[in-house]
C-alpha positions as CSV (number, residue, x, y, z in Angstrom):
1,M,4.2,3.7,-10.2
2,K,6.7,1.2,-11.4
3,R,7.1,-2.2,-10.2
4,G,10.7,-2.6,-9.1
5,M,10.3,0.6,-7.0
6,R,11.9,1.0,-3.9
7,I,9.9,1.4,-0.8
8,E,11.0,2.6,2.6
9,I,9.4,1.4,5.7
10,T,11.0,3.1,8.7
11,G,10.5,2.2,12.4
12,R,7.9,5.0,12.9
13,A,5.7,3.8,9.9
14,K,6.5,0.0,11.4
15,K,5.0,1.4,14.7
16,H,2.4,3.2,13.1
17,I,1.0,0.3,10.9
18,A,1.1,-1.8,13.6
19,S,-1.4,0.0,15.5
20,H,-3.8,-1.1,12.5
21,N,-2.5,-4.3,12.9
22,V,-0.8,-4.6,9.6
23,R,2.8,-5.9,9.5
24,A,5.9,-4.6,7.1
25,E,6.1,-8.2,5.6
26,E,2.4,-8.1,4.7
27,V,2.8,-4.5,2.9
28,L,5.5,-5.9,0.9
29,T,3.5,-8.7,-0.5
30,I,0.9,-6.3,-2.4
31,F,3.8,-5.6,-4.7
32,E,3.7,-9.4,-5.8
33,R,0.4,-8.6,-7.8
34,D,-1.5,-6.2,-9.4
35,Y,-2.5,-3.5,-7.2
36,F,-4.5,-0.1,-8.0
37,V,-2.7,3.5,-7.6
38,K,-4.5,6.9,-7.2
39,K,-2.6,9.8,-6.6
40,E,-3.8,12.4,-4.5
41,G,-1.6,15.7,-4.0
42,K,1.9,14.3,-3.3
43,R,0.7,11.3,-2.1
44,Y,-0.1,7.7,-3.6
45,E,-2.9,5.4,-2.3
46,L,-2.1,2.1,-3.3
47,I,-5.0,-0.6,-3.0
48,G,-4.0,-4.1,-3.4
49,K,-4.3,-7.9,-2.1
50,T,-1.8,-9.8,0.4
51,R,-0.2,-13.1,-0.7
52,N,-3.1,-14.0,2.3
53,G,-5.8,-12.5,0.7
54,R,-6.3,-9.2,2.7
55,F,-7.4,-6.3,1.3
56,L,-4.8,-3.1,2.4
57,A,-4.8,0.8,1.6
58,L,-1.2,1.7,1.6
59,F,-0.4,5.5,1.6
60,L,3.1,6.6,0.1
61,E,4.9,9.8,-0.8
62,R,7.4,10.2,-3.1
63,E,11.1,10.7,-2.4
64,K,13.6,10.9,-5.4
65,D,13.8,7.4,-6.6
66,K,11.9,5.5,-3.6
67,F,8.5,5.8,-2.0
68,K,8.1,6.0,1.6
69,L,5.4,4.3,3.6
70,V,3.5,6.7,5.6
71,T,0.6,4.3,6.7
72,A,-1.3,1.0,5.9
73,R,-4.7,-0.2,6.7
74,D,-7.7,-2.6,5.9
75,A,-9.1,-1.3,2.5
76,T,-12.5,0.0,3.4
77,K,-15.4,-1.6,1.3
78,T,-15.5,1.1,-1.3
79,E,-11.6,0.5,-1.8
80,K,-12.1,-3.1,-2.2
81,E,-14.6,-2.7,-4.6
82,L,-12.7,-0.1,-6.9
83,Y,-9.7,-2.2,-6.7
84,K,-12.0,-5.5,-8.1
85,K,-13.1,-3.0,-11.0
86,K,-9.8,-1.8,-11.8
87,V,-7.9,-4.6,-11.4
88,K,-8.5,-7.5,-13.3
């Protein structure tokens, strides 16, 4: 996944991530710094740290020239450890 790729966050996705106490604006701050990406089938899991230091796990699907946000939530302890190990 390259920096500068377009990320689409639909109204439905905004509503869904709100149930995890995550805001779309917060999701976008992940792309301001390094993050870890793991591809699983058609989906991508992205683990990153927000501008405010919160660790989030984002789940995205690729659609031609953009990535569509499926969901976002707080990263688990294991995901945080993976991020810290892989992103330096």
